N, C-alpha and C positions, 0 to 999 in steps of 0.2 A: 434791367437790373445791373447797377455798378458794380464793378470788381469791389469796391469798399464796402458793398451792402450783401446782405443775405436774405432772402425771403422766408419767413417763418409762420408755421400754422398758427393762426389766431388761438385755436383752443389750448395748444400747447402752451403758447405764451402766457395766457392767462393763468393756466394751472400753475406754471412755474412761479410767476409773480405772486399769486395767492399762497402757495406753500413756502416762498421766501418770506413773505410778511408773518405768515404763522410762527414761522421759525424764529422770527425776530420778537415774538411775544404777543403779537396781536390775536385777538379772538377771531377763530375762523370765519364767521359770518361776516364781520366787518373787513377781515383781509380779503374776503373773496370780493366784496364790493368794491374794495379800493381798487384790487387788480382788475376787475372789470370796467371800472371807470377809465384807467389807464388804457388799457387795450382798446376800448372803444374809441377813445381819442385817436389812436392810429388807423383804426379801422375808418374812421371818417377823413383820414389824411391830415389829421391836426397833429403831425409827428413832434412839434414843439411841446406838446403836452402829453407826449406818450411814454413809452418805456424808457426814453432817454433821460427821463427824470427818476426813474427807479433807484439807482444808486444813491442819489441824495434823499430821497424819502426813506430809504432803508437806513441810511447812516443816523438820520434824525430819529427813527424809531428805536434804534439800539442806545443812542444816547438821551432818550426820553424826552427830547425837544418835541416829538409827537407823543402823546399819552396813549400807551398800549391798551389800557383797559378804562376809557373815559366814562365818567358818570355824568351823561347830559342831562341838565336839569332845567326846567322853565322857572325862571325868576321874576318874570311879570306877565300878566295875562289879562285881557279884555276880550270882549266878543270881536272875533275875527282878527285879533291881534295877540303875537306870542312873540316873546323874547327868550332866547336860549342861551345858557352858558355852556359852551362845548367842552369845557374842562380839558382843554389842550388836545383835542381829537384831531385826527386826520381831517384835513378839510373835506375829503369826499365823505367821510362818515357823517360830519356835522352837516354838511350840504344837503345830504339826503334826508336827514331827520328833519331838517328845517322845511325842505320842500313837502315832504310827507304831512307835516304838521300845517302847513299852509294849505294843502289839498283837503285835509280833514276839516278845517274851518271854513273853507269854501263851500264844501258839501251842506253846511249848515247854513251859512250866512251869504252865500253867492260869490263871496271873495275872501281870501285868507292871506295874511301877511305875517312872515315869521322874520324876526331879526336875529342874527346870532353874534356872540362875541367869544373872545378867548379860543379861536380856531386856528387852522393853518391853512395852507395854499391848497385850493380844492380843484385845480385842474381846469378843464374846459367848461365854461359856464353854461353850455347847451345840455350837458349831462343832467342838470337840474331843471331848466326850463322844459326839457323833453319829457321829465317825470310827471309834470302836470298834464302835457299832451296825451299821455297814456291813459288819463282819467276823464278825457274829452274837456279839458281846461286849457285856458291861455296860460302860459308860464313866464314869468319874469325872474331872472337870477342876476345877481351882481356881487362883486366883493372888492375890497380894497387891498392895497400892499404898499409896502414902503416905497417913498418917492425914489423914482429912477427915470423921471422925464424932465428934460430942460425945456424951459420956457424960451421963446425966442429973445435972445438977448442975456439971459441968465447965465451965471458961471457955476451953478449948483442945481440939482434936480429939485423940482418943486411940488411934484405930484406922482403918485404911483400910476401905472400903466393898468388902470382899474377897469376890468372887463364887465360887460353885461351880455345878457342874451334874452332874446324874446322869441317864444316859440308858440305857434297857432296850429291847432288840428286842420287839416286839409281834407281828411277822410278819402286819402290816395295812398299811394305807396310811400311817401315822404311828407313829414310835416313842414311847414314855414318855419325855418329855425335860423335866426339871425344871431350870431354870436362874434362880437368883436371886442377887442381891447382898443385903447386910445392912442397907441402909438403907431408908427407907420408899419412896423414890423413887432413882433412879440419877442421878448428877450429869449424864449425858448428856441427861436428861430435861429438867434445867435449862436447858441449853444450847439444847435444841430449843424450849422454851417462850419463851426470850429471843429466839430467831430468828423465832419466829411472832408475837412482841408479845403472848403470852398471861400471864396472872398463874397461880400455883401454889397448892394446897392449903397451909393454914398448919401443917399437921403433917409437912411434907416437910423442912423446914430451918429454921435461925435465922440471923439477920444476925451480922455480927462482933461485936455486943454480946450475943449470946445470945438475942435476942428472936425469937420466930415471926415469919415475913414471907411475903408473898404475891408479893413481888418477886423474879423468878429470878435478876437480877443481884445483888441484895443476897444472895441465898442462895448463889451462887457465890462471893461474896467472904466468906461466913461458914462454916457447917458444916452437914452432913446429919445427920439424926436417924436412930437405928437402930429397925428393927422389934422390937416386944416389949421394949424396955428392955434390961435388963441380959442376957436372954436372947440378944438379937441380937447384943450385944456379945461374949458367950461364943462364938458361932458364929466372929464376924470374928477374934477371938483364935486359934481353933483353925486356921483357914485359913491365918492369917500364921505361925503355927508350923509348919505342915505344908510350906508353900510357901517360906519364908524361913529360919526358924531351923534345922530340920533338914538342909536342904540345904545349908547354909553361905553362904547368900546373903543379901541384905538384908533387913531387916524393921523394923516399927515406925518410930521417928524416923529410922532411916537411909535410908529410902526417898526417891526423888525424884519430883516430879511432872512429868509431860510439858508441863504448863501453866504451873506456877510456874518451872520449871527447863527451858525449851524448847531449850536448847543442850547440855544433858547427857543421857546415857542414863538411864533410869529405874532400871536395876538391878533390875527385876521379877523375881520368882520363880514358877514355876508347878509344879504337880504333876499328873500324869497316872497314871490306874490303868485298867487293861483286865483284865476277868475273862472267861475263855472260858466261855461258858454250855454249850457241847457236853460239858464234863467233868461237868456236873451233870444236864442234862435236854436231851432230843431236842427240836428246833425244833418238831416237830408237838404235842408236848404243852405245850411252853411257848405256842404260839399258842391252844391251847384254855384254857389257865388265864389267859391274860391277857385273852381274849375274856370269860371269865366275870366277871373282875374289873371290866372296863369296863362289862359288862351290869348288874352289881350296882349300880355308881355310878350308871348311868342309871335304875335302878330306884328311887333313893331319893326319896320324895314331897317336893315343892318348894313353897314359898310361891306364892300367886298373884302372876304376872309374872316369878318367876325362871326362868331356863333350867335344863336339866338339868345335872348335874354331868358333868365331862369330865377325861380325862387331861390332865396338862400335856404339851404338844406337839400336841394337837388343835386348840386355836385357832390356833397357828402354821400347821399344816398347811392350815387353811382359808383364812387370810390369805394364805399364798404361792400358792395356787391362784387367789385373786381378783386379786392382783397380777401374777402372771404374765400375766393376761388384760388388765387394766385399767391396768396400769402402775405405778410407784412413785411416791407423791406426794413430792416435794422441795420445800422452802420454796425460793421464787425468789430469796431473798437468797443462799442456798446454791448455787443454780444461776449466778447470776451471778458469783460467785466462782469456781466451778469453770471456767467458760467463760474467766475472765479468765487463770487459771492455764494452761489448755490453750491458750490463744492465745500466752501468753508462751514456751510450751515446744514450740510447733509440732505440738501434737496433732492428728492428722487426724481421729480418731473424733469423731463428732458425738453430743450428747446428743439423741436422738430422742424427741419427744412421741407418746404414744399416740392 
């Protein structure tokens, strides 16, 4: 553990964030899930989507950019298809409701698709795809955000760092869980590096003048770079179309940023898909086939010093086991901010070190 960090018990972190959000006016059940989603990201090692974002989320709760008591409503319905208006809800609240709706439709039709408009940043996409896995289903989750990725040669951002996740049951201790955004590095990693006083690789982002930079703050003022050049951009366009264009929500330059527009709802869109595996394959057979797939990956000869290949989701499972025991490392600057917020709101829960 670095001197700039402190390891905090996961249960105390969740209780603290939940109480803080409730103090800010959220309904307790929704505040608890919001807190759980944030802490779960930290447990998986996705620190860029963890408690480092709590001060921003909380500020948006207080200024009503995030609706504290949203009325989510279905405004269009067809067999296996649902469109929800999130009424400015926290993205975690809207995302969970959408995947639960997709799962409910999949239980009837074999597949369920739920689009969401008028939402906010929903954190790590795997949170929602894994909700489907818990119901023995394949889950797909995606969302769009304001453009912040520059195309090769472009002098302005052209598309959001639009993430997607695919999760598949393996019936072992961890699911197959792919969760990726389209940039070389997530914007949250830049904020984490800035909070830790670290430099970043030169291929992560460019400054406002389009020059590669290792300064995370200059990168935050500039633009992210896409994976795979135009191939990555194409994936980002597709997620924007599926999450925003076809749902009737916001997309491309119509989007708002929770950082650049702190007092306004983001208008974020999501798309959730659930596929009922039992309509195709028995769990026992699926387990055997996925075990074979995993074993095949681990059998691939590797260069000296390289570890064996693993499923997406396996490193996160190992990290979660370690952090549940050793605690979640949180930058001390973030802890100080959280404690100050808690003191002002009369939060009784304490951030307990391991």
